[in-house]
Structure formats: C-alpha cells, structure tokens
C-alpha positions, 0 to 999 in steps of 0.5 A, a space after each residue: 500500499 502506498 502512501 503518501 509523502 507530504 515534501 516540507 517546502 521549508 526543505 525544498 531545493 532553492 536553484 539560486 539566480 546566477 549573475 548573466 554573462 557579462 556582455 562582450 564588446 565584438 571590437 572587430 563589428 565596431 572596427 567594420 563598422 566605422 570602416 564601412 562608414 568612411 568607404 561610404 563618406 568617401 564613395 559620396 564625396 568621391 562620386 556624387 558629391 562633396 564640400 569645398 571651402 574657400 580659402 582666397 579671393 580669387 574669387 570676389 565678388 562672388 565668393 568670400 574667404 570663408 563661404 564653404 560650397 557644395 560641390 557635384 562630382 557627375 555633371 561632367 561625369 569622373 576622372 583620375 582626379 574625382 577621389 577625395 585623396 588626389 592618388 591615383 596617376 594620371 590617366 586620360 579622358 572621363 567615365 560618361 565624361 561631359 565638358 562644363 558649359 561656358 561660365 560654370 564655378 569648377 573646381 580645378 586640381 592644377 597638373 602636377 599638384 594636390 591643390 584644389 583651384 575654383 576658377 570659372 569655365 571662359 575658353 571651350 576646346 577649338 577657342 582662340 582666347 586673348 585677353 587684351 587690356 583686361 577685356 577678354 576676346 573669344 575668336 576675335 571677338 570681345 566679350 561684353 562688358 559694362 559699365 563699372 559700379 561699385 560693390 561695399 564687401 563687409 570687413 572681418 577676420 576673413 575678408 581683411 581690405 589690406 590696402 597693400 591689395 585693393 588700395 584705398 578701398 577700405 572705407 568706413 559705411 553708415 552703420 559704423 562698419 568696415 566696408 572694402 569698395 571694390 570696382 565691378 564690371 559685368 561680365 557677358 559671355 557668348 551664351 548669356 551667363 552674367 557676372 560680376 568681376 573686379 577690375 582694379 586697374 592693368 596687371 600682368 594678366 591684362 595681356 595675354 594670349 593669343 592661344 588655340 584651346 585643345 580638344 578636351 582642353 578648357 580656359 579657367 580664369 577667376 572672377 578677381 581678374 586683378 587677383 587670380 592665379 588662373 589659365 594665364 598664369 604659369 604652373 611653376 612658381 611665384 605664379 602658381 597658375 594652372 599652366 594655360 587650358 588644361 585638360 578636362 581630366 583636371 576638373 574635379 566638379 561643379 560648384 554648385 551654392 552656398 552651404 554657409 559663410 564663417 568671418 573668421 569670427 567669434 571665440 570660444 565663448 558659445 556667446 559669441 559664436 553667432 559673430 562666428 557666420 555670414 548672413 545672408 550667404 546660405 542658398 545662394 546658387 553659384 550659377 549664373 544668370 542668363 540674358 534671354 537668347 
C-alpha cells in the first residue's frame, strides 16, 4: 500500500539565480562598422558631392574667404582626379564625360599638384582666346562688358581689405562698420550667362595670348581678375597658375551653392558663436544668371 509523502516546502531545493555573463564588446564588428562608414563617405564625396572651403579671394565678389560650398562630382563624369584624395596617376579621358558649360564655376587641380582651385570656365575647345587690356576676346570677338559699378564688401576677420592688395578701398559705412569698396564690371559670355568681375586697373594678366584651346581642354579664369592665378599664368612659382588651357581630366566637379559662410570671428565662448558666421549667404546659387536669348 503506497503512502502519500508530504514534502516540507521549507526543505525543497532552491535554485540560486546566477548573474548573467558580462556582454563582451565585439571590437571587430565596431571596426568593420567604422570602415564601412568611412568608405560610404569617401564614395559619396567621390561620385556624388563634397564640401569645399574657399581659401582665397580669387573669385570675389561672388565668393569670399570662408564660404563653404557644395561641389557636385557627376556633371562632367568622373576622372582620375575625382577621388577625395588625389592619389591616382594621370589617366586620359573621363567616364561618362561631358564638357562643362561656359560660365560654370568649377573645381580644378593644377597638373602636378594636389591643391584644388576654384575658377570659372571662359574658353572651350577649338576656340582662340586672348586678353587685351583686361578685355577677353573669344575668336576675335570681345566679351560684352558693362559699366564700372561699385560693391561694398563687409570687412571681417576673413575679409581684410588690406591696402597693399586693394589700395584705398577700405572705408567706413554709414552704419559705422568697415567695408571694402571694389569696382566691378559685369561680363557677359556668348551664351548669355553673366557675372561680376573685379576691375582694379592694369595687372600683368590683362594682356595674354592669343592661344588656341586644344581638344578636351578648357580655359579658366577667376572673377577677381587682377588677383587670380589661373590659366593666364605658369604652373611654377611664384605665379602658381594653371599653365594655360587645362585638360578636362583635371576638373573635379561643379560648384552648386553656398551652404554657410564663416566670418572668422567668434571664440570658444558660446556667446560669441553668432559672430562666426555671415548672414544672408547660405543657399546662394553659384550658377550665373542668363540673359534671355
């Protein structure tokens, strides 16, 4: 005859809770994630677009030192110069290549260097270009130039308006702030695109050529004509220009618009951060206006 056995709950075995094992960091997965992120950013900068910082005044009045731009990489196709880091040897041609339109603002890397310049496309393949007395001639026809008019450029930490560069241009405005008064001339290209150039009087680049632009080359100039190292000047120091018409393989992309502009002011103090940026420049298109045909 079986008997029911009463178990004393006090004496039941109790399973002790064990602490969960510490979760280990998968460092290899972390490294892989960072590598893929870097590759994605480099790929975007190589094939789609990248930021570009304006380091000089060669494109005044449209671009000032401190402007941050978006440069699209695909409008002219891709070449050996397209990667963010210029490590590839020269290779002829462009993948899905197209010539820029006259008047485009482009990024260019002078042959033999790793420095990016920003200039405007003035001359195209097959044309004869000459500069006489500061006037650009294409195939013997002078580009249309408007009358001289002044622009007041606000002076800040990045825009200095030093007397040795712009003699007599520094003045105080009605608001008590410093300005750089620059004489401008509106230049109009054969396709109707127009933009302002700075006219400071005679400079060494005001007489150049004539030169025949070879196939798959472009002639580039800065808008600040008397303060620009461009296709009119040799590659070597002290000029550090572009050495004449530039092979299209050296074009890195087209400038699209300004994202923001840094004045160079402000400090570590958060109360001064508002002084670090120029107002009213974000979103400015870098595509020149066009006269109706």
